[in-house]
PAZAPA-4460 file (N, C-alpha, C; in steps of 0.05 Angstrom, whole numbers, plus 32768, in hexadecimal, padded with zeros to 4 digits):
% residues 324
    n_x    n_y    n_z   ca_x   ca_y   ca_z    c_x    c_y    c_z   seq   type   mol
   8882   8A97   87F6   8892   8A88   8808   888D   8A93   8825     1      M     A
   8888   8A81   8837   8882   8A88   8853   8894   8A78   8865     2      A     A
   8898   8A83   887D   88A8   8A75   8892   8899   8A77   88AC     3      T     A
   8897   8A60   88BA   8889   8A60   88D3   889A   8A51   88E8     4      L     A
   889C   8A5C   88FF   88AB   8A4F   8915   8898   8A47   892B     5      E     A
   889D   8A30   8937   888C   8A27   894D   889C   8A14   895F     6      F     A
   8891   8A0F   8976   889E   89FE   898A   888C   89E5   898F     7      Q     A
   8899   89CE   898D   888A   89B5   8994   888A   89B1   89B2     8      L     A
   8873   89A9   89BC   8870   89A5   89D9   8861   898B   89DE     9      S     A
   8866   897E   89F4   8879   8984   8A09   8896   897E   8A00    10      P     A
   88A9   898A   8A0D   88C5   8986   8A06   88CE   896A   8A0E    11      D     A
   88D7   8959   89FB   88DF   893E   8A01   88F3   8935   89EC    12      D     A
   890C   8931   89F3   8921   892B   89DF   891C   8910   89D2    13      N     A
   8912   88FC   89E1   890D   88E2   89D5   88F7   88E3   89C0    14      K     A
   88E2   88F2   89C6   88CC   88F5   89B3   88D5   8905   899B    15      R     A
   88E6   8919   899F   88F0   8929   8989   8901   8918   8976    16      L     A
   8912   8906   8982   8923   88F4   8971   8911   88E1   8962    17      A     A
   88FB   88D8   896E   88E8   88C7   8961   88DB   88D5   8949    18      N     A
   88D4   88EE   894D   88C8   88FE   8938   88DB   8902   8920    19      L     A
   88F4   8909   8926   8907   8910   8911   8911   88F7   8902    20      C     A
   8913   88E1   8910   891E   88C9   8904   893C   88C8   8902    21      G     A
   8947   88B1   88FA   8964   88AF   88F7   896E   88C2   88E2    22      Q     A
   8982   88D2   88E9   898D   88E6   88D6   8977   88F7   88CA    23      F     A
   8963   88FD   88DA   894C   890F   88D2   893D   8904   88B9    24      D     A
   893D   88EA   88B6   8930   88DF   889E   8912   88E5   889D    25      E     A
   8905   88E6   88B4   88E8   88ED   88B4   88E3   8909   88AB    26      H     A
   88F4   891B   88B4   88F1   8937   88AC   88F6   893A   888E    27      L     A
   890A   892C   8884   890F   892E   8867   88F7   8922   8857    28      R     A
   88EB   890E   8862   88D3   8902   8855   88BC   8916   8854    29      Q     A
   88B8   8924   886A   88A2   8938   886B   88A9   894F   8857    30      I     A
   88C2   8957   8857   88CA   896C   8844   88C4   8965   8827    31      E     A
   88CB   894C   8820   88C7   8944   8804   88AA   8942   87FD    32      G     A
   8899   8939   8810   887D   8936   880A   886F   8951   8808    33      R     A
   8875   8963   881A   8867   897C   881C   8875   8993   880E    34      L     A
   888E   898E   8804   889D   89A3   87F6   88A1   89BB   8809    35      D     A
   88AB   89B6   8821   88B1   89CB   8834   88CE   89C6   883E    36      V     A
   88D9   89DA   884C   88F3   89D7   8858   88F0   89D8   8876    37      Q     A
   88FB   89C4   8884   88F9   89C2   88A1   8914   89C6   88AE    38      L     A
   8915   89D7   88C2   892E   89DB   88D1   8926   89DA   88EF    39      H     A
   8936   89CE   88FF   892F   89CD   891B   8948   89CE   892D    40      N     A
   8945   89D9   8944   8959   89D9   8959   894A   89CF   8972    41      R     A
   894D   89B6   8978   893D   89AA   898D   8920   89AA   8984    42      G     A
   890E   89B2   8996   88F2   89B3   898F   88E9   89CC   8981    43      G     A
   88FB   89DE   897B   88F4   89F7   896C   88F7   89F1   894E    44      N     A
   88E1   89F4   8940   88E0   89EE   8923   88DB   8A07   8913    45      F     A
   88E8   8A08   88FB   88E2   8A1D   88E8   88DA   8A0F   88CE    46      R     A
   88C3   8A16   88C4   88B8   8A0A   88AB   88B6   8A20   8896    47      V     A
   88C2   8A1B   887E   88C1   8A2E   8868   88B5   8A20   884F    48      S     A
   88A5   8A2F   8841   8898   8A25   8829   8882   8A36   8820    49      G     A
   8870   8A2C   880E   8859   8A3B   8805   8847   8A41   881C    50      D     A
   883A   8A59   881B   8828   8A61   8831   8814   8A4C   8838    51      D     A
   8808   8A40   8823   87F1   8A2E   8828   87FA   8A14   8837    52      A     A
   8813   8A0C   8834   881C   89F3   883E   882A   89F5   8859    53      V     A
   8836   8A0C   885F   8847   8A0E   8877   8837   8A09   8890    54      V     A
   8820   8A16   8893   8810   8A13   88AB   8807   89F5   88AF    55      R     A
   8800   89E9   8898   87F7   89CD   889A   880F   89BB   88A1    56      S     A
   8827   89C1   8897   883F   89B2   889E   8844   89B3   88BC    57      A     A
   883F   89CA   88C8   8842   89CC   88E5   882F   89BA   88F3    58      C     A
   8816   89B8   88E9   8802   89A7   88F5   880A   8989   88F3    59      S     A
   8816   8982   88DC   8820   8967   88D8   8836   8960   88EC    60      V     A
   8849   8972   88F0   885F   896E   8903   8854   896B   891F    61      L     A
   8841   897C   8927   8836   897A   8942   8826   895F   8945    62      Q     A
   8817   8957   8930   8808   893E   8932   881B   8926   8934    63      G     A
   8831   8926   8925   8844   8910   8927   8852   8910   8942    64      L     A
   8857   8928   894D   8864   892A   8967   8851   891F   897D    65      Y     A
   8838   8925   897A   8824   891A   898D   8824   88FB   898C    66      D     A
   8828   88F0   8973   8827   88D3   896F   883F   88C6   897C    67      A     A
   8856   88D5   897F   886E   88C9   898B   886A   88C1   89A8    68      T     A
   8855   88CC   89B5   8850   88C5   89D1   8848   88A8   89D4    69      A     A
   883D   889C   89BE   8833   8881   89C0   8840   886D   89AE    70      K     A
   884E   8876   8999   885A   8863   8986   8874   886D   897B    71      E     A
   8883   885A   896F   889C   8861   8962   8897   8866   8944    72      T     A
   889E   887D   893B   8899   8884   891F   88AD   8876   890C    73      L     A
   88A3   886F   88F5   88B3   8863   88E0   88AD   8872   88C6    74      T     A
   88BD   8870   88B1   88B7   887D   8898   889B   8874   888D    75      P     A
   8894   885B   8892   887A   8851   8889   8863   885F   8897    76      E     A
   8867   8863   88B2   8852   8870   88C1   8850   888E   88BA    77      K     A
   8866   889A   88B4   8866   88B6   88AA   8856   88B8   8890    78      I     A
   885C   88A6   887E   884E   88A5   8864   882F   88A2   8868    79      H     A
   8828   888F   887A   880B   888B   887E   87FE   88A2   888C    80      L     A
   880C   88AF   889E   8801   88C7   88AB   87FC   88DD   8897    81      Y     A
   880F   88E1   8885   880B   88F5   8870   87F4   88EE   885E    82      L     A
   87F0   88D4   8859   87D9   88CB   8849   87BF   88D2   8857    83      Q     A
   87BF   88CE   8872   87A7   88D4   8881   879F   88F2   887F    84      E     A
   87B3   8903   887E   87AE   8920   887C   87A6   8928   8860    85      T     A
   87AC   8916   884C   87A7   891C   8830   87B5   8936   8828    86      N     A
   87CD   893B   8834   87DB   8954   882F   87F3   894F   881E    87      L     A
   87F7   8960   880A   880F   8960   87FA   8816   897C   87F3    88      S     A
   882B   8980   87E3   8834   899B   87DC   881F   89A9   87CB    89      A     A
   880D   899B   87BF   87F9   89A7   87AE   87DF   89AF   87BD    90      D     A
   87DE   89A9   87D6   87C5   89AD   87E6   87C7   89C6   87F6    91      D     A
   87B0   89D2   87FB   87AF   89EA   880C   87AE   89E4   8829    92      D     A
   87A2   89CE   8831   879F   89C7   884D   8799   89AA   8850    93      Q     A
   879F   899E   8867   8799   8982   886B   877B   897E   886C    94      P     A
   8772   8967   8863   8755   8962   8864   874E   8956   887F    95      E     A
   8736   895A   8887   872D   894F   88A1   8724   8933   889D    96      N     A
   8735   8920   88A7   872E   8904   88A3   872F   88F5   88BE    97      N     A
   8727   8902   88D2   8728   88F6   88ED   870D   88E9   88F4    98      K     A
   86FC   88E3   88E0   86E2   88D8   88E6   86E5   88BB   88ED    99      R     A
   86E4   88B4   8906   86E8   8899   890F   86D2   8887   8906   100      S     A
   86BB   8892   88FE   86A4   8881   88F6   86AA   8871   88DD   101      G     A
   86BF   887A   88CE   86C6   886B   88B5   86D9   8854   88BB   102      A     A
   86E2   8851   88D4   86F3   883A   88DA   86E4   8820   88D7   103      D     A
   86F3   880B   88D0   86E8   87F1   88CC   86F1   87DF   88E3   104      I     A
   86DF   87D3   88F2   86E6   87C4   8909   86DE   87A6   8905   105      V     A
   86F3   8795   8905   86EE   8778   8904   86F7   876C   891E   106      T     A
   86F3   8752   8921   86FA   8744   893A   8718   8746   893F   107      R     A
   8729   8745   892B   8746   8745   892F   8753   8760   892D   108      N     A
   8749   8771   891B   8757   878B   8917   8743   87A1   8913   109      V     A
   874E   87B9   8917   873F   87D2   8911   874D   87E0   88FB   110      R     A
   873F   87E7   88E6   874C   87F3   88CE   8744   8810   88CD   111      I     A
   8758   8822   88CC   8753   883E   88CB   8757   8848   88AE   112      R     A
   8744   8856   88A4   8745   8860   8888   875B   8875   8885   113      C     A
   8769   8874   886F   877F   8887   886A   8776   889B   8855   114      R     A
   876D   88B2   885D   8765   88C6   884A   8747   88C6   8845   115      G     A
   873D   88DD   883A   8721   88E0   8836   8715   88CD   8822   116      N     A
   8723   88C6   880C   8718   88B4   87F8   8713   8899   8804   117      N     A
   8725   888F   8815   8721   8875   8821   8709   8876   8834   118      Q     A
   8706   888C   8842   86EE   888F   8854   86D4   8890   8844   119      Q     A
   86D4   889F   882E   86BC   88A0   881D   86B6   8885   8811   120      Q     A
   86CB   8876   880A   86C8   885B   87FF   86BA   8848   8813   121      Y     A
   86C4   8848   882C   86B8   8838   8840   869B   8840   8846   122      V     A
   8697   885A   8848   867C   8863   884D   8669   885C   8836   123      E     A
   8673   885D   881D   8663   8855   8806   865B   8837   8807   124      S     A
   866F   8826   880F   8669   880A   8812   8653   8805   8826   125      I     A
   8654   8814   883D   8641   8810   8852   8625   881A   884B   126      R     A
   8624   882E   883A   860B   883C   8834   85FD   8832   881B   127      E     A
   860C   8825   8809   8600   881D   87EF   8601   87FF   87EB   128      H     A
   85EE   87F5   87DC   85ED   87D9   87D6   8602   87D1   87C1   129      D     A
   860A   87E5   87B1   861F   87E0   879C   8632   87F7   879D   130      L     A
   864C   87F1   87A1   8661   8805   87A2   8678   87FE   8790   131      S     A
   8683   8813   8784   869A   8810   8772   86B2   881F   877E   132      F     A
   86C9   8812   877F   86E2   881E   8787   86F5   881D   876F   133      G     A
   86FA   8834   8763   870A   8835   874A   8723   8846   874E   134      I     A
   873A   883C   8747   8752   884C   874B   876B   883B   8748   135      G     A
   8782   8847   874B   879C   8839   8747   87A2   8825   875D   136      P     A
   87B6   8815   8757   87C0   8801   876A   87CA   880F   8783   137      A     A
   87C6   8801   879A   87D1   880B   87B3   87C0   881F   87C2   138      G     A
   87A7   8823   87B9   8795   8836   87C7   8783   8829   87DC   139      T     A
   8785   880F   87DF   8775   8801   87F3   875A   87F8   87EB   140      G     A
   8754   87F8   87D1   8739   87F0   87C8   8731   87D4   87D0   141      K     A
   8741   87C1   87CB   873B   87A5   87D1   873C   87A0   87EF   142      T     A
   8751   87AA   87FC   8755   87A6   8819   873D   87B0   8828   143      Y     A
   8734   87C9   8822   871D   87D4   8831   8703   87C6   882A   144      L     A
   8700   87BD   8811   86E8   87AE   880A   86E6   8795   881A   145      A     A
   86FC   8786   881D   86FC   876D   882C   86F7   8773   884A   146      V     A
   8703   8789   8854   86FF   8790   8870   86E1   8796   8875   147      A     A
   86D5   87A5   8864   86B8   87AC   8867   86A7   8792   8865   148      C     A
   86AE   8780   8854   86A0   8767   8851   86A2   8756   886A   149      A     A
   86BA   8754   8875   86BE   8745   888E   86AF   8752   88A5   150      V     A
   86AF   876C   88A6   86A1   877A   88BB   8683   8774   88B9   151      E     A
   8678   8775   88A1   865B   876F   889D   8655   8752   88A4   152      A     A
   8667   873F   889E   8663   8723   88A5   8663   871F   88C3   153      L     A
   8676   872B   88D1   8678   8728   88EE   8660   8735   88FC   154      E     A
   8655   874A   88F1   863D   8757   88FD   8623   874A   88F3   155      R     A
   8626   8734   88E4   860F   8725   88DA   85FC   8736   88C8   156      E     A
   8608   8749   88BB   85F9   8759   88A7   85F6   8749   888D   157      Q     A
   8609   8737   8888   8608   8724   8871   860F   8708   887B   158      V     A
   8607   86F4   886C   860D   86D9   8874   8625   86CD   8866   159      R     A
   862C   86D8   884F   8642   86CC   883F   8653   86E2   8832   160      R     A
   866C   86DA   882C   867D   86EB   881C   8683   86DC   8802   161      L     A
   867F   86EA   87EC   8685   86DE   87D2   869A   86EF   87C4   162      V     A
   86B1   86E2   87BE   86C8   86F0   87B2   86CA   86E8   8795   163      L     A
   86CA   86FC   8784   86C9   86F7   8767   86DF   8707   8759   164      V     A
   86EB   86FB   8745   86FF   8709   8736   8701   86FD   871A   165      R     A
   8702   870D   8705   8706   8702   86EA   8722   86F5   86E7   166      P     A
   8723   86DE   86DC   873C   86CF   86DA   874A   86D8   86C0   167      A     A
   8756   86EF   86C1   8764   86FA   86AA   8781   86FF   86B2   168      V     A
   8794   86F4   86A2   87B0   86F7   86A9   87B9   8713   86A3   169      E     A
   87CD   871D   86B2   87D7   8738   86AF   87ED   8738   8699   170      A     A
   87E4   8735   8680   87F6   8737   8669   8807   871E   8665   171      G     A
   8801   8708   8674   8810   86EF   8672   87FC   86D8   866E   172      E     A
   8805   86C3   8661   87F5   86AB   865E   8800   8696   8671   173      R     A
   87F0   8691   8686   87F9   867E   869B   87F5   8661   8694   174      L     A
   87E3   865C   8680   87DE   8641   8678   87CB   8633   868C   175      G     A
   87CB   8618   868B   87B9   8608   869C   87C2   8609   86B9   176      F     A
   87AF   860E   86CB   87B5   860E   86E7   87AA   85F5   86F4   177      L     A
   87BA   85E6   8703   87B0   85CD   870F   879E   85D2   8727   178      P     A
   8790   85BC   872F   8780   85BE   8748   8762   85C1   8742   179      G     A
   8753   85C3   8759   8736   85C7   8756   8730   85E4   8750   180      D     A
   8716   85EB   8750   870E   8606   8748   871B   861B   875A   181      L     A
   871A   8616   8775   8725   862A   8788   8743   862E   8783   182      T     A
   8751   8618   877F   876E   8619   877B   8775   8628   8761   183      Q     A
   8764   8624   874D   8769   8632   8733   8765   8650   8736   184      K     A
   8752   8659   8746   874B   8675   8749   875D   8683   875E   185      V     A
   8768   8673   8771   8777   867E   8787   878C   8693   877F   186      D     A
   879C   868E   876A   87B1   86A2   8763   87A5   86BD   875C   187      P     A
   878E   86BD   8750   8781   86D7   8748   8775   86E6   8760   188      Y     A
   8770   86D7   8776   8762   86E3   878D   8775   86E7   87A5   189      L     A
   878F   86E4   87A0   87A2   86E5   87B6   87A0   86FF   87C7   190      R     A
   879C   8717   87BB   879A   872F   87CC   8782   872E   87DF   191      P     A
   876C   8722   87D5   8754   871F   87E6   8759   870C   87FD   192      I     A
   8766   86F5   87F7   876D   86E1   880B   877F   86EE   8821   193      Y     A
   8793   86FD   8818   87A6   8709   882B   8797   871B   883F   194      D     A
   8784   872A   8835   8774   873C   8846   8762   872B   8859   195      A     A
   8756   8716   884F   8745   8705   8860   8755   86F9   8876   196      L     A
   876D   86EF   8870   877E   86E3   8885   8785   86F7   889B   197      Y     A
   8789   8710   8893   8790   8724   88A7   8778   872A   88B9   198      E     A
   8760   872B   88AE   8748   8732   88BD   873D   871B   88CD   199      F     A
   873F   8703   88C2   8731   86EC   88CE   8744   86D7   88D9   200      L     A
   875D   86D6   88CF   876F   86C1   88D6   876D   86AA   88C3   201      G     A
   8784   869C   88BF   8785   8687   88AA   8771   8671   88B0   202      F     A
   8771   8667   88C9   8760   8650   88CF   8742   8656   88CC   203      D     A
   873A   866E   88D4   871E   8675   88D2   8715   8679   88B5   204      R     A
   8727   8684   88A5   8721   8687   8888   871D   866C   887C   205      V     A
   872E   8659   8882   872C   863E   8877   8712   8631   8880   206      A     A
   8709   8634   8899   86F0   8628   88A2   86D8   8635   8894   207      K     A
   86D9   864F   8891   86C2   865D   8884   86C0   8656   8866   208      L     A
   86D7   8651   885A   86D6   8648   883E   86CA   862C   883C   209      I     A
   86D2   861B   884F   86C8   8600   8850   86AA   85FF   8854   210      E     A
   86A0   8612   8864   8683   8613   886A   8674   8623   8854   211      K     A
   8683   862D   8840   8678   863D   882B   866D   8658   8834   212      N     A
   8676   8661   884B   866F   867C   8854   867F   8690   8844   213      V     A
   8698   8689   883E   86A8   8698   882B   86AA   8687   8811   214      I     A
   86A3   8693   87FB   86A4   8685   87E1   86B6   8694   87CE   215      E     A
   86C6   8684   87C1   86D8   868F   87AC   86CF   8685   8791   216      V     A
   86CA   8698   877F   86BF   8690   8765   86CA   86A1   874E   217      A     A
   86D1   8694   8738   86D8   86A4   8720   86BF   86B1   8715   218      P     A
   86C3   86C8   8709   86AC   86D7   86FF   869B   86C7   86EB   219      L     A
   86A8   86B6   86DC   8699   86A6   86C8   8684   8694   86D4   220      A     A
   8688   868C   86EE   8676   867A   86FB   865E   8688   8709   221      Y     A
   865C   86A2   8706   8647   86B1   8713   862D   86B1   8704   222      M     A
   862D   86AB   86EA   8615   86AD   86DA   85FF   869B   86E4   223      R     A
   85E7   86A6   86E5   85CF   8696   86EE   85CA   8696   870B   224      G     A
   85DD   86A1   871B   85DA   869F   8738   85CB   86B8   8743   225      R     A
   85BF   86B5   875B   85B4   86CB   876A   85C0   86CA   8785   226      T     A
   85CD   86E0   878E   85DB   86E0   87A7   85CC   86F0   87BC   227      L     A
   85C0   86E2   87CF   85B0   86EF   87E4   85C1   86F1   87FE   228      N     A
   85BD   8706   880D   85C9   870A   8827   85E8   8705   8826   229      H     A
   85F4   8710   8812   8611   870C   880E   861F   8727   8809   230      S     A
   8638   8728   880F   8649   873E   8807   865B   8734   87F1   231      C     A
   8658   873F   87D9   8666   8735   87C2   867C   8749   87BA   232      V     A
   8694   8740   87B7   86AA   8751   87AF   86B5   8748   8794   233      I     A
   86B5   875A   8780   86C2   8754   8767   86DB   8765   8765   234      M     A
   86F2   8758   8764   870C   8767   8763   8715   8766   8746   235      D     A
   8727   8779   873F   8732   877B   8724   871D   877D   870F   236      E     A
   8708   878D   8714   86F1   878F   8703   86F7   879C   86E8   237      A     A
   870E   87A9   86E5   8716   87B5   86CC   8719   879F   86B6   238      Q     A
   871C   8786   86BF   8721   8770   86AC   8707   8761   86A5   239      N     A
   86F0   876D   86AB   86D6   8762   86A3   86CE   876E   8688   240      T     A
   86BF   875F   8679   86B3   876B   8661   8699   8779   8669   241      T     A
   868D   8787   8656   8674   8795   865C   865F   8780   8663   242      V     A
   865E   876A   8655   864A   8755   865A   864E   8748   8675   243      E     A
   8667   8743   867C   866D   8737   8696   8666   8749   86AD   244      Q     A
   866B   8763   86AA   8664   8776   86BF   8645   8777   86C4   245      M     A
   8636   8777   86AE   8619   8777   86B0   8610   875E   86BE   246      K     A
   861B   8747   86B6   8614   872E   86C2   8619   872D   86E0   247      M     A
   8631   8737   86E8   8638   8737   8704   8625   8749   8714   248      F     A
   8620   8761   870B   8610   8774   871A   85F3   876B   871D   249      L     A
   85E9   875A   870B   85CE   8750   870D   85CC   8736   871D   250      T     A
   85E1   872E   872C   85E0   8717   873D   85D6   871E   8759   251      R     A
   85D5   8738   8760   85CE   8740   877B   85B2   8738   8782   252      L     A
   85AF   872C   879A   8595   8725   87A4   858E   8735   87BD   253      G     A
   857A   872D   87CC   8571   873C   87E3   8585   873B   87F9   254      F     A
   8589   8751   8807   859B   8753   881D   85B9   8751   8816   255      G     A
   85BF   8756   87FD   85DB   8753   87F4   85E7   876F   87ED   256      S     A
   8601   8770   87EF   8610   8788   87E6   8626   877E   87D4   257      T     A
   862E   8790   87C2   8644   8789   87AF   8659   87A0   87B0   258      A     A
   8672   8798   87AE   8688   87AB   87AD   8699   87A4   8794   259      I     A
   869C   87B7   8783   86AB   87B3   876A   86C4   87C4   876B   260      V     A
   86DC   87B8   8767   86F4   87C8   8768   8704   87C3   874E   261      T     A
   8714   87D7   8746   8724   87D4   872F   8734   87ED   8728   262      G     A
   8746   87EA   8715   8757   8800   870C   8756   8801   86EE   263      D     A
   8749   8816   86E4   8745   8817   86C7   875E   881D   86B7   264      V     A
   8774   8822   86C5   878E   8826   86B7   879E   880C   86B4   265      T     A
   8793   87F6   86BF   87A1   87DC   86BD   878F   87C7   86B3   266      Q     A
   8786   87CB   869A   8773   87B8   868D   8783   87A3   867D   267      I     A
   877D   878A   8682   878C   8774   8675   877B   8767   865F   268      D     A
   8764   8772   8658   8753   8768   8643   8760   876D   8628   269      L     A
   8759   875E   8613   8762   8765   85F8   875A   8782   85F1   270      P     A
   876A   878F   85E1   8766   87AB   85DB   874B   87B2   85CF   271      K     A
   873F   87A0   85C0   8725   87A6   85B3   870D   87A1   85C6   272      H     A
   8712   8797   85DF   86FD   8791   85F1   86F9   87A8   8605   273      V     A
   86E1   87B2   8608   86DB   87C8   861B   86DA   87BE   8638   274      T     A
   86E7   87CC   864A   86E6   87C4   8666   86CB   87C9   8672   275      S     A
   86C0   87B5   8680   86A6   87B9   868D   86A6   87CE   86A2   276      G     A
   86BD   87D2   86AF   86BF   87E6   86C4   86BF   8802   86B9   277      L     A
   86CC   8806   86A2   86CB   8820   8695   86AF   8826   868B   278      K     A
   86A2   8812   8680   8687   8815   8675   8672   881B   868B   279      H     A
   8675   880D   86A2   8660   880F   86B6   8660   882B   86C4   280      V     A
   8677   8838   86C4   8678   8853   86D0   8664   8866   86C2   281      R     A
   8663   8864   86A8   8650   8876   8699   8633   886C   869B   282      G     A
   862F   8852   869C   8614   8847   869D   8606   884C   86B7   283      V     A
   8614   8848   86CD   8608   8849   86E8   860D   8864   86F7   284      L     A
   861B   8876   86EB   8621   888F   86F8   8606   889E   86FE   285      D     A
   8603   88A5   8717   85EB   88B4   871F   85D3   88A2   8727   286      G     A
   85D6   8887   8725   85C1   8875   872D   85BF   8874   874B   287      V     A
   85A8   8878   8756   85A4   8878   8773   85AB   885D   877F   288      E     A
   85B9   885E   8796   85BF   8845   87A4   85DA   8839   879C   289      G     A
   85E8   8846   8789   8602   883D   8780   8617   8852   8786   290      I     A
   862D   8849   8792   8642   885C   879A   865C   8857   878A   291      G     A
   8667   886D   8780   8681   886C   8772   8695   887B   8782   292      F     A
   86AD   8870   8786   86C3   887D   8793   86DB   887B   8781   293      C     A
   86E6   8892   8779   86FD   8894   8768   8716   889A   8778   294      E     A
   8729   8889   8777   8743   888D   8784   8757   889A   8771   295      F     A
   8769   88AA   877C   877E   88B7   876C   8799   88AD   8775   296      K     A
   87AE   88B6   8766   87C9   88AF   876D   87D0   88B7   878A   297      A     A
   87C5   88CD   8793   87CC   88D7   87AD   87C1   88C5   87C4   298      R     A
   87AF   88B3   87BD   87A3   88A1   87D1   87B3   8887   87D5   299      D     A
   87C8   8884   87C5   87D9   886B   87C7   87E5   886A   87E3   300      V     A
   87E2   8853   87F1   87ED   8850   880C   8803   883B   880D   301      V     A
   880D   8833   87F6   8825   8822   87F5   883E   8833   87F6   302      R     A
   8854   8828   87ED   886D   8836   87ED   8869   8851   87DE   303      H     A
   8874   8867   87E8   8871   8881   87DB   8878   8881   87BD   304      P     A
   888A   886F   87B5   8892   886E   8799   887B   8865   8787   305      M     A
   8869   8854   8793   8852   884B   8783   8840   8863   877A   306      V     A
   883D   8876   878D   882E   888E   8787   883A   889E   876F   307      Q     A
   8855   88A0   8770   8863   88AE   875A   8861   889F   8740   308      K     A
   8862   8885   8741   8860   8875   8729   8844   8878   871C   309      I     A
   882F   8876   872D   8814   8879   8723   8810   8895   8716   310      V     A
   881B   88AA   8723   8818   88C5   8718   8827   88C7   86FE   311      T     A
   883F   88BC   86FB   884E   88BD   86E3   883F   88AF   86CC   312      A     A
   8834   8897   86D1   8825   8889   86BD   880C   8898   86B4   313      Y     A
   87FF   88A5   86C8   87E7   88B4   86C1   87EE   88CB   86AE   314      N     A
   8804   88D9   86B3   880D   88EF   86A2   8813   88E4   8686   315      K     A
   8822   88CE   8685   8829   88C2   866B   8810   88BA   865B   316      A     A
   87FD   88AE   8668   87E4   88A6   865B   87D3   88BE   8651   317      E     A
   87D3   88D3   8661   87C5   88EC   8659   87D2   88F8   8640   318      N     A
   87ED   88F7   863F   87FB   8902   8627   87F4   88F1   860F   319      L     A
   87F3   88D6   8612   87EC   88C5   85FC   87D0   88CA   85F2   320      D     A
   87BD   88CE   8605   87A2   88D4   85FD   87A0   88EF   85EE   321      D     A
   87AF   8903   85F7   87AF   891D   85EA   87BA   891B   85CD   322      A     A
   87CE   890A   85C9   87D9   8906   85AE   87C6   88F8   859C   323      R     A
   87B7   88E5   85A7   87A3   88D7   8597   878B   88E9   858F   324      D     A
***
């Protein structure tokens, strides 16, 4: 157990109130995440906790105090800042994730990676013709894949975006869906559409789809095609069979890149069917030109409760595997 005292500077009551939050809610949030105790009188802070975490907690407080000069802090921003540091009570020190080269820049927005795994994922997409992002919900796999694809399209590195997803219901039978092909597949690709609208705007997305610059296709319609000068994204790849995964991966043509995302803990295939995403990890591991990025529960950037839920399910599944 260690205790460290330090002074935040420059002295500014408004910025200090911004840092602490209403009824010190921001400080309590930091305490819970880092498992430390924070006490302050004005800008004088005392931090108590494990030796390895205390010094890093002081750095976090100073970093957040610096941020108050330009923005109003909220619980969400505190959570995302802690994600960027990749720091928790189990860590010895915050990771260095200030590499601005991993930022994704589109015409409408600039996306900053949250944590080292997101940075490695983006770098993998840029450096490899085929990249896999595997991990739990809320880690930014699909969002960052679409952002990288839009960036490549705007820089004219590719001519088209092809969005693919297996049409498998999440444990429910939805029955017949009305409309044309695009309308039938739309519900399955909604997360990708939401990201596209954010990066390109609703009207521009609609025009690009009309011109076939952006194409939406169910996985079953990919057989026999060769995709040249395209960025192809397959989302929810855990719901592909081994045969479907092989078929998809062999569609790549000249000047194309593919991004495959999925969560092997949320497979909706029948129990006797092997997931293509699980299978491909063993088949392609170590193959040159292919990048794998594995996300963990700590990389979740949604509500902090999602991180706890993912961790709890992982523990339960590990216990089940041990019993079997």
